[in-house]
Every structure is written in C-alpha cells, then in structure tokens.
C-alpha positions in Angstrom: 10.6 4.4 39.7 7.4 5.8 38.1 4.2 5.6 40.1 0.9 4.4 38.8 -2.1 6.5 39.9 -5.5 5.0 39.5 -9.0 5.7 40.7 -12.2 3.9 39.8 -13.7 5.3 36.6 -11.0 7.9 36.1 -8.0 7.7 33.7 -5.1 5.7 35.2 -1.6 7.1 34.5 2.0 7.0 35.6 3.9 9.9 37.0 7.6 10.6 37.8 8.3 11.7 41.4 11.4 13.6 40.0 9.3 15.6 37.5 6.6 16.2 40.1 9.1 17.7 42.5 10.3 20.0 39.6 6.8 21.4 39.4 5.9 20.1 36.0 2.5 18.7 35.2 2.9 15.4 33.3 1.8 11.8 32.8 2.3 8.6 30.9 -1.2 7.4 30.0 -2.5 3.8 30.2 -5.5 2.3 28.4 -7.7 2.6 31.5 -10.4 5.1 32.2 -11.8 6.3 28.8 -14.8 5.9 26.6 -13.5 4.0 23.5 -14.9 0.5 22.7 -13.1 -2.7 21.7 -10.5 -3.1 20.2 -9.6 0.5 21.4 -11.0 0.1 25.0 -10.9 2.4 26.6 -8.5 5.4 27.0 -7.5 5.5 23.3 -5.5 8.6 22.3 -4.9 8.0 18.6 -5.9 5.9 15.6 -3.8 3.3 13.9 -3.5 3.1 10.1 -5.8 0.8 8.3 -9.6 0.5 8.0 -10.4 -0.2 11.6 -10.6 3.2 13.4 -11.9 4.6 16.6 -14.4 7.5 16.6 -12.5 10.8 16.9 -15.1 12.0 19.3 -14.0 9.3 21.7 -10.4 10.2 21.3 -11.1 13.9 22.0 -13.1 13.0 25.1 -10.3 10.7 26.3 -7.8 13.5 26.0 -10.2 15.8 27.9 -10.5 13.3 30.7 -6.8 12.8 30.9 -5.9 16.5 30.8 -8.4 17.2 33.5 -6.9 14.4 35.7 -3.5 16.1 35.5 -4.9 19.7 35.9 -4.1 20.6 32.3 -7.6 20.9 30.9 -7.0 24.6 30.1 -3.9 24.0 28.0 -3.8 23.6 24.2 -2.1 20.3 23.3 0.9 20.5 20.9 1.6 17.5 18.8 3.7 16.4 15.9 3.4 14.0 13.0 5.7 11.3 14.3 8.0 9.7 11.6 10.5 7.6 13.7 13.3 10.1 13.1 15.5 12.5 14.9 13.9 15.9 14.3 12.9 18.2 17.2 10.1 20.8 17.1 10.1 23.8 19.5 7.2 25.3 21.4 8.6 28.6 22.7 7.0 31.0 25.2 4.7 33.5 23.5 5.0 32.0 20.1 2.2 30.1 18.2 2.8 26.4 17.5 1.8 24.7 14.3 0.6 21.2 15.0 1.4 18.3 12.7 5.1 19.2 12.0 7.2 16.2 11.1 9.2 15.4 14.2 9.5 13.0 17.0 10.2 15.3 19.9 8.8 18.6 21.2 10.9 21.0 23.4 9.5 24.1 25.0 9.5 26.7 27.8 5.9 27.8 27.6 3.8 26.9 30.6 0.7 27.7 28.6 1.2 24.7 26.2 1.0 21.0 26.8 3.5 18.9 24.8 2.3 15.4 23.7 3.7 12.3 21.9 1.8 9.1 21.3 3.1 5.5 21.6 2.0 1.9 21.3 5.3 0.0 22.0 7.9 2.7 21.3 9.4 4.5 24.3 8.0 7.8 25.5 10.5 9.9 27.3 9.7 13.1 29.3 12.5 15.5 30.1 12.7 18.6 32.3 15.2 21.0 33.7 15.5 20.7 37.5 13.6 24.0 37.9 10.8 22.9 35.5 11.3 25.9 33.2 12.1 23.9 30.0 10.6 20.5 29.2 10.5 17.9 26.3 8.3 15.1 25.2 10.1 12.4 23.0 8.8 9.5 21.0 11.7 6.9 20.5 11.3 3.7 18.7 14.4 1.8 17.6 14.8 4.1 14.6 14.5 7.2 16.8 17.1 5.8 19.2 19.5 5.2 16.3 18.7 8.7 14.9 19.7 10.3 18.2 16.3 11.9 18.8 16.9 12.1 22.6 20.4 13.6 22.5 19.0 16.1 19.9 16.2 17.1 22.2 18.6 17.5 25.1 20.8 19.7 23.0 17.9 21.9 22.0 16.8 22.2 25.7 20.2 23.4 26.7 20.1 26.0 24.0 16.9 27.4 25.5 17.8 27.1 29.2 20.9 25.9 31.1 20.0 23.8 34.1 20.5 20.2 35.3 18.2 17.8 33.6 15.7 15.2 34.8 14.4 12.3 32.7 11.5 9.8 33.0 11.4 6.8 30.7 7.8 5.5 30.2 6.2 2.2 29.5 7.3 0.5 26.3 7.8 -3.0 24.8 10.3 -4.9 27.0 13.4 -6.8 25.9 11.7 -10.2 26.3 9.2 -9.3 23.5 11.0 -7.0 21.1 12.7 -9.5 18.7 14.3 -7.9 15.6 16.3 -9.0 12.6 20.0 -8.7 11.7 19.7 -5.2 10.2 18.4 -3.7 13.4 21.0 -5.6 15.5 23.7 -4.2 13.2 22.5 -0.7 13.8 22.7 -1.1 17.6 26.1 -2.8 17.4 27.4 0.2 15.4 25.8 2.8 17.6 26.5 1.3 21.1 29.6 -0.3 22.6 29.6 -3.5 24.5 26.3 -4.7 23.1 24.2 -2.1 25.0 20.7 -2.3 23.8 20.9 -5.9 22.7 19.6 -8.1 25.4 20.3 -11.5 23.8 20.5 -13.4 20.5 17.6 -15.6 19.6 18.9 -17.4 16.6 20.7 -16.8 13.3 20.2 -13.2 12.4 17.8 -12.5 15.2 17.9 -11.0 18.7 16.1 -9.0 21.3 16.6 -5.3 21.8 16.2 -3.4 25.1 15.2 0.1 24.0 15.0 1.5 27.5 18.5 0.4 28.4 19.8 2.0 25.2 18.0 5.2 26.0 19.3 5.2 29.5 22.8 4.9 28.0 22.2 7.9 25.7 20.9 10.0 28.6 24.0 9.2 30.7 26.3 10.0 27.7 24.4 13.4 27.4 25.3 14.2 31.0 22.1 13.3 32.8 23.1 11.8 36.1 21.9 8.3 36.9 20.1 9.5 40.0 18.1 11.9 37.8 16.7 9.2 35.6 13.5 7.3 36.5 11.8 4.5 34.5 9.2 1.8 34.8 9.4 -2.0 34.4 6.0 -2.1 32.7 6.0 -3.8 29.3 3.3 -2.8 26.8 3.3 -6.2 25.1 3.1 -8.2 28.4 0.8 -5.9 30.4 -2.2 -5.9 28.2 -4.7 -4.9 30.9 -2.8 -1.6 31.2 -1.4 -0.8 27.8 -1.9 -1.0 24.0 0.7 -2.8 22.0 1.1 -2.5 18.2 3.1 -5.7 18.1 0.9 -7.8 20.4 -2.3 -6.7 18.7 -1.0 -6.9 15.1 -1.5 -3.2 14.4 -5.2 -3.0 15.4 -4.8 -1.2 18.7 -5.1 2.2 20.4 -2.4 4.7 21.4 -1.1 5.9 24.8 0.3 9.5 25.2 3.0 11.1 27.3 2.1 14.7 28.2 4.2 17.5 29.9 3.9 21.2 30.5 6.6 23.5 31.8 6.3 25.1 35.2 4.9 28.5 35.3 
C-alpha cells in the first residue's frame, strides 16, 4: 500500500515502499503544500485547457517545492505532451531529451533525469526494475489502458535492462465515480476477459469502470508478480481535500504529478 507523507506547510505526497527499497526517488503528488490560489489551491502542477488558468510562476514554484521534498531539486524534469495513447518516450543515460514529445509514458535509465507525468483523474503508474536502474512514469486514462501504454512501457524497459519489475499504481478516479457509456464498456469487454475493469452496470448503455483493476491485470499479464505491485485506495473524485479531479470540478482544476528518477 502506498504511504502518505505530510508535514505542515510542506508538499504532501505518496510513496511506494517497494520503490523506496529499490533506491529510486519518486512520489505521487497531492494538491497540498503549494502556492497556487483557488480553484488551483494549492500544489498545482499543470494548467487545464480553457480560459481559467493558474499563473505559471506558481506552477514552477510548486514543482520546485515538490522536487526539493523528494531530494530531486537538482534534476531536470522530463515531460511529454500527453495524448491518451500508447506511445512511449525514452530518456537514456547520457543522451539529451526533448520535452514535449507526444507520448503517455517515459522510460529511462539516466539517474540524472526526473521523469514526470501529470494527472487529474487518470491513473499515474510508476515502474522500476528491482535494482532501480531502469524506471518509467506512465499516464493511463481509459484510452491509454485500451492502447496498452503500460505493457508498451514494460516492453521498452526490458529492452533497456533485464531485471524483475516493481509497480506502483497511484491515486485516480475510483470505480464508484467513473461512469462511462456503452462505447467505453465495449472497449473493455473486447480487451479484458471476465469483465475485468467493469465494476458494475448502472443502466442501459452505461456502467462504471475500475481503471486500477484493469491496470493491475495488465501488469500481471506482463509478468509483474502480484507481490511486486502496490497501489492506493484513494479516489481523486471523492477525496477532494487531497486531490484535483477533472470530472468532479468540471474541467476547472489543477494537476497532480507522478515523478521518478533511476537509482545512481
């Protein structure tokens, strides 16, 4: 189970004991401990689309505070333009990385870079080899799950470094609040057997999807042992004091981030 670390006035974030033991610096952020004002209060790490925006100076300061809290203030942050797909970007040791590539996962073996993805209901997943030498940060909404972004990231990691894998599934919208239409249910029925990922039907053509259960199934299918997978029961929609939620706040909300750096 992920652990919540919080101190008065400092950024609050979740960590994975498994990843910590592997020697990788990492976190799943919350909305607590930053400088942004309502409706982005307070540890906002990204702007939504639309006319209502946070000041980018606030966002940069929030990243600085969070990176300092996890002892990564000296590392450049690598990020991608997330498109809800299955593409994976690489951040290799000794090579420059171009931020803004269109992808929904970053994989790398460079301890001098900090990999980052942003979420506000979608599922953040952090991966590491058991020795910490290769890591990944993945953004997985329902489209990313169907597009196999997590299996694709795992395949890329294994091409870089062969070692057992660890996985941490971060805070996301829970199955009691993620109601979808028939087209999404049909995608999950086609992709997963025995209704995995569909928690229940809610009426004609509608139902609730459990993204984290579907992701856990993909991790198991990719050969990650059950005992090497950690997750949290936090729901971004329900737990508004801790998390932003795109669905709950009707799009006018901030962003959390999942950060990870390979062991040196």
